[in-house]
C-alpha positions in Angstrom: 7.5 -3.3 -2.3 5.6 -3.0 1.0 3.0 -5.7 0.6 1.7 -8.3 -1.9 -1.9 -9.5 -1.5 -3.2 -12.6 -3.1 -7.0 -12.8 -3.0 -7.3 -10.7 0.2 -7.8 -7.0 0.7 -5.1 -5.1 2.5 -4.1 -1.6 3.5 -0.6 -0.1 4.0 -0.1 2.9 6.2 3.3 4.8 6.4 4.3 5.7 10.0 7.6 7.3 9.2 8.7 9.3 7.2 5.4 10.9 6.6 4.7 12.9 3.4 8.0 12.0 1.7 7.2 8.8 -0.2 5.0 8.0 -3.2 2.8 5.0 -2.9 1.5 3.2 -6.0 -0.8 0.2 -6.5 -0.1 -2.5 -9.0 -2.6 -5.1 -10.1 -1.2 -8.1 -12.0 2.0 -6.1 -12.5 0.3 -3.1 -14.1 0.7 0.2 -12.3 -2.8 1.5 -11.5 -2.2 5.0 -10.1 -0.3 7.2 -7.7 -2.2 7.1 -4.5 -3.8 10.5 -3.4 -2.7 10.2 0.2 1.1 9.6 0.2 0.9 7.9 3.6 -2.0 5.4 2.9 -3.1 3.0 0.3 -5.6 0.1 0.0 -6.3 -2.8 -2.3 -9.8 -4.2 -2.7 -10.5 -7.9 -2.9 -11.1 -7.7 -6.7 -7.8 -6.0 -7.2 -5.9 -8.8 -5.5 -6.9 -11.7 -7.9 -4.6 -13.2 -8.7 -2.4 -10.6 -7.0 -1.9 -6.9 -6.3 0.9 -5.0 -4.6 1.6 -1.6 -2.9 5.0 -0.1 -3.5 6.7 3.0 -2.0 9.3 5.0 -3.8 11.5 7.8 -2.3 15.1 8.8 -1.8 17.6 6.0 -1.6 18.5 4.8 1.8 15.3 6.1 3.5 14.2 3.8 6.3 10.4 3.2 6.2 8.2 2.3 9.1 4.8 1.1 8.0 1.8 -1.0 9.0 0.0 -3.6 6.9 -3.5 -4.7 7.7 -5.3 -7.6 6.0 -8.5 -9.6 6.1 -10.9 -8.4 8.8 -8.4 -5.9 10.1 -8.6 -3.8 7.0 -10.0 -0.3 7.9 -10.1 1.5 4.5 -9.2 4.7 6.4 -5.9 6.1 7.7 -5.6 5.7 11.5 -2.4 7.5 12.4 
């Protein structure tokens, strides 16, 4: 799990390894969807009440470098 948001929007962006992971969003423990861009996902405020999470899945042992942005720092668009 890369981030859990409680009543705050957030974005997660994968720095490394690009294009090799699958990001999914979960709201209240229910898997919403597989994210279209494998390197970027966002949760809106309404999806984080009471909580939402962004998870990454890939090969075992893969080291993930990522950035989480929250609150006013949320961009809604990939930046890398």
